[in-house]
C-alpha positions in Angstrom: -9.1 9.7 -22.6 -5.6 10.3 -21.1 -3.9 7.4 -19.4 -0.4 6.5 -18.1 0.6 3.2 -20.0 3.2 0.7 -19.2 5.5 -0.4 -22.0 7.9 -2.8 -20.2 10.6 -2.4 -17.8 11.6 1.3 -17.4 9.2 2.4 -20.1 5.9 4.4 -19.6 4.0 6.9 -21.6 1.0 9.3 -21.2 -1.3 8.4 -24.1 -4.7 8.7 -25.4 -6.9 5.5 -25.0 -10.5 4.8 -25.6 -12.8 5.4 -22.6 -13.6 2.1 -20.9 -17.0 0.4 -21.5 -19.1 -1.9 -19.2 -18.0 -5.4 -20.0 -20.0 -7.4 -17.2 -23.2 -6.7 -15.3 -21.2 -6.1 -12.1 -18.9 -3.4 -13.6 -19.0 0.3 -13.0 -17.2 2.9 -15.1 -15.7 5.5 -12.6 -14.5 9.0 -13.6 -11.3 9.6 -11.6 -11.0 12.7 -9.5 -7.9 11.9 -7.5 -5.4 9.1 -7.9 -1.8 8.5 -6.9 1.4 6.4 -7.5 2.2 3.4 -5.4 5.6 1.8 -4.7 4.1 -1.3 -6.4 4.0 0.8 -9.6 7.6 1.4 -9.3 8.2 -2.3 -8.8 6.2 -2.9 -12.0 8.4 -0.6 -13.9 11.5 -2.5 -12.6 10.0 -5.6 -13.9 9.4 -7.3 -10.7 5.6 -8.0 -11.4 5.3 -10.6 -14.3 1.5 -10.5 -14.3 1.6 -6.8 -15.6 1.9 -6.9 -19.4 3.2 -4.0 -21.6 0.2 -1.9 -22.8 -1.4 -1.9 -19.3 -2.7 1.3 -17.8 -1.1 1.6 -14.3 -2.7 2.4 -11.1 -4.9 0.8 -8.5 -5.9 3.8 -6.1 -8.3 6.6 -6.3 -11.5 8.4 -5.6 -14.0 9.2 -8.3 -17.6 9.7 -9.6 -19.7 6.7 -11.0 -20.2 7.5 -14.7 -22.2 4.4 -15.4 -23.0 0.9 -14.0 -23.8 -2.6 -15.3 -27.3 -4.1 -15.0 -26.2 -6.1 -12.0 -24.9 -3.3 -9.8 -27.3 -2.4 -7.1 -25.4 -0.4 -4.5 -24.3 2.4 -6.7 -25.6 4.7 -9.4 -24.3 7.4 -11.7 -23.2 10.5 -9.8 -22.2 8.7 -6.6 -18.7 9.5 -5.3 -16.8 6.5 -4.5 -13.4 5.2 -3.0 -11.9 2.6 -5.3 -10.3 -0.4 -3.5 -7.1 -1.7 -4.8 -8.5 -5.2 -4.4 -11.5 -6.2 -6.5 -13.7 -8.9 -4.7 -16.8 -10.8 -5.8 -17.8 -11.5 -2.3 -19.1 -14.9 -3.3 -16.2 -17.2 -4.0 -14.7 -19.4 -1.4 -11.6 -17.1 -0.8 -13.9 -14.0 -0.5 -16.1 -15.9 2.1 -12.8 -16.5 4.1 -12.1 -12.8 4.0 -9.1 -13.4 1.4 -10.4 -10.8 -1.0 -6.9 -10.6 -2.5 -7.3 -14.1 -3.8 -10.9 -13.7 -5.2 -11.1 -16.1 -8.2 -12.3 -13.4 -10.5 -10.8 -10.4 -8.8 -7.9 -9.7 -6.3 -5.3 -7.2 -7.3 -6.1 -6.8 -10.9 -6.4 -3.0 -11.4 -3.4 -1.7 -13.0 -1.9 -5.3 -13.0 -4.1 -7.7 -15.0 -6.7 -5.1 -16.2 -6.3 -1.4 -16.8 -6.1 0.8 -13.9 -6.7 4.1 -12.2 -4.0 6.4 -13.6 -6.4 7.7 -16.2 -9.4 9.8 -16.7 -11.8 6.8 -16.4 -11.4 3.2 -15.1 -13.6 0.1 -15.4 -14.1 -1.5 -11.9 -15.3 -5.1 -11.8 -17.5 -6.2 -8.8 -18.6 -2.7 -8.1 -20.9 -3.5 -5.3 -18.2 -5.1 -3.3 -15.1 -3.3 -4.4 -16.2 0.4 -4.0 -17.0 2.4 -1.0 -19.3 5.4 -0.8 -17.5 8.7 0.0 -19.1 10.2 3.1 -20.5 13.8 2.8 -17.8 16.4 3.6 -14.9 13.9 3.4 -11.4 15.0 2.2 -11.1 13.0 -1.1 -7.3 13.3 -1.0 -7.2 11.8 2.4 -9.3 9.0 1.3 -7.0 8.1 -1.7 -4.7 6.7 1.2 -7.4 4.2 2.0 -7.3 2.6 -1.5 -4.1 0.7 -0.6 -1.4 2.0 1.6 -3.3 2.4 5.0 -4.9 -1.1 4.9 -1.8 -2.6 3.5 0.4 -1.2 6.4 -2.4 -2.2 8.9 -3.2 -5.7 7.7 0.1 -6.9 6.3 2.2 -5.3 8.8 0.4 -4.5 12.1 -2.3 -7.3 12.1 0.1 -10.0 10.6 2.8 -8.8 13.0 0.6 -9.2 16.0 1.5 -5.8 17.4 0.4 -5.7 21.1 0.2 -3.2 23.9 3.7 -2.9 25.4 5.4 -4.8 22.6 8.5 -3.7 20.8 8.1 -3.0 16.9 10.8 -2.2 14.2 9.6 -1.1 10.9 12.3 -1.5 8.2 11.4 1.1 5.5 10.1 4.6 6.2 8.4 5.0 2.8 4.6 5.5 2.7 3.8 1.8 3.4 6.1 1.9 6.4 4.7 5.2 7.6 1.2 3.8 7.2 2.3 0.8 9.4 3.7 3.2 11.9 0.4 5.3 12.1 -1.8 2.2 12.5 0.5 0.3 14.9 -0.3 3.1 17.4 -3.9 1.7 17.7 -2.3 -1.0 19.8 0.0 1.2 22.1 3.3 -0.7 21.6 5.9 0.4 24.0 8.6 1.2 21.3 8.4 1.7 17.6 11.8 1.8 15.8 12.0 3.1 12.3 14.9 2.0 10.1 15.8 3.8 6.7 18.5 5.2 4.7 16.7 8.5 4.3 17.1 11.1 7.2 14.1 13.2 5.9 11.9 10.1 6.1 13.2 9.3 9.5 12.4 12.8 10.7 8.8 12.3 9.4 8.7 9.0 11.2 9.5 10.8 14.5 6.7 13.3 13.8 4.3 10.5 13.3 5.1 8.8 16.4 8.3 6.7 16.1 10.1 6.3 19.5 13.4 5.7 17.9 15.0 6.1 14.3 18.0 4.5 12.9 19.7 5.4 9.7 21.1 2.1 8.3 23.6 3.6 5.9 26.5 2.4 8.1 25.5 -1.2 7.8 25.0 -1.4 11.7 21.3 -1.2 12.0 21.0 -4.6 13.6 23.4 -3.6 16.3 21.5 -0.5 17.0 18.2 -2.2 17.2 19.7 -4.8 19.6 21.2 -1.9 21.8 17.7 -0.4 22.1 16.2 -3.7 23.1 18.6 -4.9 25.7 20.3 -7.3 23.2 17.1 -9.2 22.6 15.6 -7.8 19.4 12.1 -6.9 18.7 8.7 -8.6 19.1 7.6 -7.6 15.6 9.8 -6.8 12.6 7.9 -5.3 9.7 9.6 -5.4 6.3 8.3 -2.6 4.2 10.7 -2.2 1.3 10.9 -5.5 -0.7 14.6 -6.0 -1.3 17.0 -8.9 0.2 18.8 -6.6 2.5 15.8 -5.3 4.5 14.3 -8.8 4.9 17.8 -10.1 6.1 17.7 -7.2 8.5 14.4 -8.4 9.8 15.8 -11.8 10.3 18.8 -10.3 12.3 16.6 -8.2 14.7 13.5 -10.3 15.4 13.5 -11.6 19.1 12.9 -15.2 20.1 9.2 -15.8 19.8 8.7 -12.8 17.6 7.2 -12.1 14.1 8.7 -11.0 10.9 5.7 -9.5 8.9 6.7 -9.1 5.2 4.8 -6.3 3.4 7.4 -5.3 0.6 7.0 -6.7 -2.9 10.0 -8.8 -3.7 11.3 -9.4 -7.2 14.2 -11.5 -6.5 14.9 -14.4 -4.0 15.9 -13.8 -0.4 18.0 -16.0 1.7 16.2 -17.5 4.9 18.7 -18.3 7.5 17.1 -21.3 9.1 20.5 -22.4 10.4 20.1 -19.5 12.9 16.4 -19.2 13.3 15.1 -22.8 13.4 15.0 -22.9 17.2 14.0 -19.3 17.8 10.2 -19.9 17.8 9.7 -17.1 15.2 6.7 -16.7 12.8 7.2 -15.3 9.3 4.0 -13.9 7.7 3.3 -13.0 4.1 0.2 -11.1 2.8 -1.3 -9.3 -0.1 -3.7 -6.8 1.4 -7.3 -8.0 1.6 -8.9 -4.5 2.4 -11.2 -6.2 4.9 -10.3 -3.3 7.3 -11.2 -0.5 4.8 -14.5 0.2 6.5 -13.0 0.4 9.9 -10.1 2.7 8.7 -12.6 4.9 6.9 -14.4 5.4 10.3 -11.2 6.3 12.0 -10.4 8.9 9.3 -13.8 10.5 9.5 -13.6 10.6 13.4 -10.2 12.3 13.1 -8.5 9.4 14.9 -6.2 9.0 11.8 -4.9 11.7 9.5 -3.7 10.4 6.1 -3.3 13.8 4.8 0.1 13.9 6.6 1.3 11.4 3.9 0.7 13.8 1.1 3.7 15.9 0.0 3.1 16.8 -3.8 0.3 17.4 -6.0 0.1 17.1 -9.9 -2.4 17.0 -12.6 -2.8 13.9 -14.9 -1.0 15.9 -17.6 2.1 16.1 -15.4 1.9 12.3 -14.4 5.5 11.8 -15.9 6.8 14.4 -13.7 4.9 12.9 -10.8 6.6 9.7 -11.2 10.0 11.3 -11.6 9.3 13.0 -8.2 8.0 9.9 -6.5 10.9 7.8 -7.7 13.4 10.3 -6.4 12.1 10.6 -2.9 15.6 10.9 -1.3 16.1 14.2 -3.4 12.5 15.4 -3.6 11.4 14.5 -0.1 8.3 12.9 -1.7 6.0 10.6 0.3 2.6 10.3 -1.4 1.8 12.4 -4.6 -1.8 13.2 -5.4 -2.7 13.4 -9.1 -6.0 15.3 -10.1 -7.5 13.7 -13.0 
């Protein structure tokens, strides 16, 4: 089969690999129909994710068709169309019983990280009964790919961890796909203001179309002052960090109001300074989280009922043969105006 393989920082190639086989009773082999590229894949290529070793097939998102199942799989059978969660969960360990699927002792974020992932014609998915979701009849499969990762990530790590409430003020630092997913799902809770901060005017234009009340281009280094000006000098109740670099986390420290929350979503590859000399008395909360995908069933219902439209996030389409071009397009978003790219396997 064809697969996109990571060969160390900055190195990747489309190669021919053996089709995966069932290795455990709970496994399913899924033939990919649609997949995508995540910002986390770019972090892997930067060398930010030490758990991903050279030789790994990348990707942790997708929709496909069950090809075969292990003897222990009871919820699915060959031919079923399924959504693949970015998080594999056994449903039985202590972490899973607490809803912390991302820390499952035999799963978690392993696809495209510790085991081969979805940027291929086929993928082996462990714990299939509790890590796959049946695709509803008539559902748009491209839209559902957004439910593999970015929508639950933006919602759980940003909106829920950030304690967004009706009438609150929210700043989302980073208007990439994850930041925009946080923007879309923050509106479930009717905050009074959602301020989007980014360097890219195109993405800020998109954010306004998606419901941001204010947008700030941070290229001049004065984003904190601009946010304070919009909030009467106080700052925001929730600052969502959706990039994963020191500058954006430091900006969140500068704009969070007393009693507020900094909700980190971004994948950080280097250390970030925490200015407790300023923040120690401000009653702020800092949250971190790897998505657990506990909200995927709810989000699936909101998409099916047309309350949420993930198709807005898709800007480019490629075939698996064109995945190197897809990576180039996705990684140069400022030039290509890319948000999410869909890859047909």
